[in-house]
N, C-alpha and C positions, 0 to 999 in steps of 0.2 A: 737525216733522221726524221722519222714521222712522229706523230703524237704518241705520248707515253700514257698508258692506261694504268690506273691504280685505284685503291680504295681510300676513303677518308671518312671521318666521323663528323656528322652535322647535328646540331641541336636546334630545334624549331619549337617556338611557343605559339600555340594557336589562340585565337580570340576566346575560345571557350575554356581556356586554362589548361588544356592538355599539352604536355611537353613530350615531343617525340625526339629521341636520340637514336640515330641509325647510321649504319654503314652504307655508303653510296659509292658508286663507281664514277670516276671522272677521267676526262681526257686532258692531258696537259700538252700544249703546243711546244715545239722546239724553242729553247731560249734564244733571245735576241739581245743585242747591245750588252748591257751590264748584267743580264740575267744569268742565273745558274739553275740547273735542274739538279736537285739533290735527291738521292735515294735515302730516305729517312731510316736510320738504323736504330736510333734510341731517342725517346722523348719522355720526360718525367711527368707525372701527374702532380701538379702543384695546387695548393689551395685556391689560387686565383683561377686555375683551370676549372676546378669543380664548381665555382660560382657560375660559370658560363655553361658548363656541361650539364649540370643537374640543378644547381641552385637549391632552394628549399623544397623542391618537389618531393612528393611522397613516394620514395623509392621502395619502401617496405611493401607497399601494396600495389606496385606498378605491374603492368603486363610485360612479360619478357618473352621475346620471340627470337627467331634466328637473325642475329645482327640488328636487333631493334628493341627499344624500350619505349613504352608509352606510360607516362606518369601524370598525376594530377598536381597542378601548382596551386598553393593556397591563394584565396582570393586577394588577400593583401599584397602578396608578391606579384600576382598577375597584374594588378593595377600599377604597382611600382615599376614593372617591366613593360609597360604598354608600348614603349618605343621599339621594342624588339619583336613584337607580335608579327607573325607571318614571315620573318626572316630566317632563312636556313644558315646558321652561323657555324663556321669552322672553328674547331677547338684545338688548343695546345699551344702555349706561348713559346716554348723553346725546345731545342733538340739538337741532334748532331747526325751527320750522315756523309755519304760520299758524293762528290760532284761527278755526275755521269755525263753531263753535257753543259756547254757554256756558250754564251753569246760571243759576238766577234770583238767586243771591247778587250783591250789588252789585259785589264785587271781581271776580267772574267776568265780569259784563256789561261792566265797564270795559275788559276785554281783548279783547272780540269784534272781530275784524277786524285784530288786531295780530299782529305776529311776535314769538314768544317763544322763549327758550332754557330747557331744563329737563333734569333728570337723574333721571327716574323709573324707569329700567330699561325694557326692552321696546321700545326705540326703533328696532330694525331692523324697521320696520313702516310701512305707508302712513298709518295713523291711530293716534292714541293718546289715551286719556282720562287727564287729569292734574289735579292739584289746583292751582287758581289761586293758592293761597297759597305754592306752592313753585316758581313759575316766575319768570324774569327777563325783563321786557319789554325788547326790544332797542331801541337808539336809533333814531330816525327815519332812514330811509335805509339802515340796516344790512341786509345780506343774510342769508339763512339760513345760507349757507356761512360767513360771518364769525362767526355766533353759535353754530354747531354744536358747536365745541370750547371753549365759554366756561366750562366748569365744571371738568372733571377735571384737566387739565394746569395751567390758570391758578391754580386754588385750591390745588393741590398745591404749586406753586412758591411761592406766597405763604405756604402753610402751613409750608414749610421755614423761611422767614425768621421767621415768628411763633414757631416752635418754638425757633429759635436765640436769639431775644431773650428769650423766657420762661425759658429754661434758663441764661441768663447767658453765652452764648458770643458771640464777636465776628466770627468768620469761618467759612466753610463749605468743605468738600470735597465735590464732587459727581462721581459716576461715570456712565458712559454719557452724558456731558455734551453730546454733539452732537445729542441727541434733540430733538424738538419742545419738550418740557418743559424740557430743559437750555438751549435757546436763550432761552426765556422767562426762566429764572433768571438768565442772563447779563444780560439787559436790566434786570431788577429790581435786580440787584446794582449795576449802573452807576448807575441812577437813585437808589438809596438809599445809595450809598457803602459797600457791604458788600464786603469782600475775599472773593474766591471763587477756589478752586482747582478747575479743570475737568480731569477725567481722561477721555481718549478712547482709541480703539483703532487709529487710523491717522492719517497725516499729512493726508489729505484732510479728515477730521473736524476736526482741529486748525485747518486753514485756514478752515473754516466759522465756527468760534467766534472766531478772530482777526479775521475780517472784521467781526464784530459788536462788536469792541472789547474782547474778553476779554483780560485781562493774563496770567493764569497758566493756560496750556493745556499739559497733559502727555500725551504719546503713550505709553501703557503698553507698546507693542511695541518701543520704543527700548531699547538696551542701557543707557543712562544714566538710565532712568526712576527708579530708587530715589534717585539723587543729586538729580535734579531735583525729585522729590516732597519730599524733605527741605528743599531750598532754598525751595520754594514755601510750605511750611508754616511755616518760619521767618519768611519775609517777611510772611505774613498773620496768623500767630498762630492759625490754625484749630484748634479743638478739638472740632468736631462735623462728622460726615460723613453724607451721605445716599447710599446705595448701591442702584442699580437692578439690579445683577447677581446678588447673592445668593451663588452658589456660588463655590468657588475660594479663593484666598489674598489677594485684593485688600483686603478689609476689614482683615485682620491687618496687611498692609503699611502701610495708612494709619494705623492705631493705633500701629504701631512708629515711623513717621515723626513722629507727634505727640509720642511719648515722647522721641525723640531731640532734637527741637527744644526741648522743655521742660527736658530735662536739661542742655543747654548752659549753662554758667556757674552752674548750681545746685550746692548741696552734695550730695555723694553720699548716696544712701539705697538700701539693698538692697531696699526696697519700691517704688522708683521715685518719680516725681513725685506730689505730692498733688493735682494739678489733674485734674479729671475729664475723661476723653477719651470722647466718646460717638459711637457709630456706629449709625445706623438703616438697616435693610434695608427697602426699600419695593418692590422688584421681584424678579423671578426669571428674568432672561434666561439665567442658568446654574442649572439645577436640581440640580447636584451639591452635596455637602455644603459648608458654609462651614467653611474650615480656618483655625484660629487658632493660630499659633505664639506662645505667650504671652511675648513679649519686650518688653512695654510696661507693666511694673509691675503694680500691683493696683488703681489708681484708673481703672477703665474700665467701660463698659457697651456691650453689643451688644443691640439689640432690634429689634422690628418697628415700622414706621410706616405707618398707613393713614389715608386722608383722612377718611372718615366719623367714626370715633371722635375724631379731632382736632377736627373741627368741632363735635361734641357737647360736647367739653370747653371749646372756645374761647368759647362763648357767643354769643348772638344779635347783640350789638353788634359784636363782632369780625368775625363772619361777614358782616354787612351791610356793614361797612367794606371787607372784602376783595372782596365782590361788586360794590360800587360802583366800586372801582378797576378791576376787570375790565371792567365795562360802559363806563366812560369811556375805556378804552384798547384796545378790541377790535381795531382795525386797526393798532396800533403795538406796544406791549409784548407783547400777548397774541395777535398774529396767528398763524394756523396755516396754513402752506402745505401743499398736498396733492399727492402723487405722481400719483394718478389718481382718477377718479370711477367708481363702480360702481352698477348697478341692483341691486335685490334678487335678480333672476335671476342676474346676473353673479357675485354673492357666492358662489354655490354651484357655480360651474364650476371644473374642475380647475386650469386655468391661473391663475385668480385666487387660489384657495386657496393654491397653492404659492408664489405671489408675496407676498401680504400676511401669510401665516402664517410667512414667513421672519423677520419682525420686524426688518428691517434698520434701523439707526439713521438717523433723519432721513427715513424713507419712511412717510408717513402717508396712509392711504386713507380716502376719503369715500364713503358710500353715499347715493345720491339715490333714495329709495324710490318717488317718484312721477314720476321722470324718464323 
């Protein structure tokens, strides 16, 4: 077998602040050893992909051509991203496709002709060379679309539950909870009997989660949100939160609600309750500063949570248990509905960019590179 030729998307930031996102042709050599050559059939656009693909560039006023976007990056972002200047970066964390060629290692050969899911990066492409030891073979009959989002959101949702248990908490508060990930977490919580407080931003989003059987769904736009938040935390005993928003005051409001719930019926202490209240920020839907009005005592932590470091700490046995649960429940607990399907060429058109880059809750887009 000779080299395989295909298209992929690259994102390059120049010294002058211009961001170029373009379709380029590449030649992939035949796989060797443990390598697999995958014909990419489906790859989702996740928020983490958008950070690399476009970041905070001005896509509204960008120049759009045939398979190419040139946009201006704000000066502050350009300075913050100085380390990536001049690098043509491949985009796309995860996806699924058919193994069309394999290296001579037995593990690679065993996957030839099978459909697999993987998270190697660079999946916004027609073909991808990956390590056979890092892929997940999809169940017989599973489509690439069903397996395309089998890693980032499912493993993150399961990672929240693992983190909760490892750190001695019994219930979770989750924000932006009507997202694809949030809906998975609702299903996991129901299956595992975990009390879950879901915070959304509209009544329509609340209705989506209630239809899934979520018990505690709070609309932050309602005037009685604070009272309802306290009541839900009291009912569940939640002392850990996972926040996808990042900026604004919501994290502080959640910690305040936890402190109020813990203080009820307890002896007064000017230092607040001695039960640790933990908030993890794992997203940046709001890039403004995180504002904490410290009305929740002294026993609290706010930190960041990222999937890859968590998996590294969790260990191989835990990770394999999580992956097995995802594989066994691809079309139920971990199903991912998509708003629309895009070709690689579609991804770089103005109408598509302005739509998927809006990052509307519950609207997930799928790229079909060879469609």
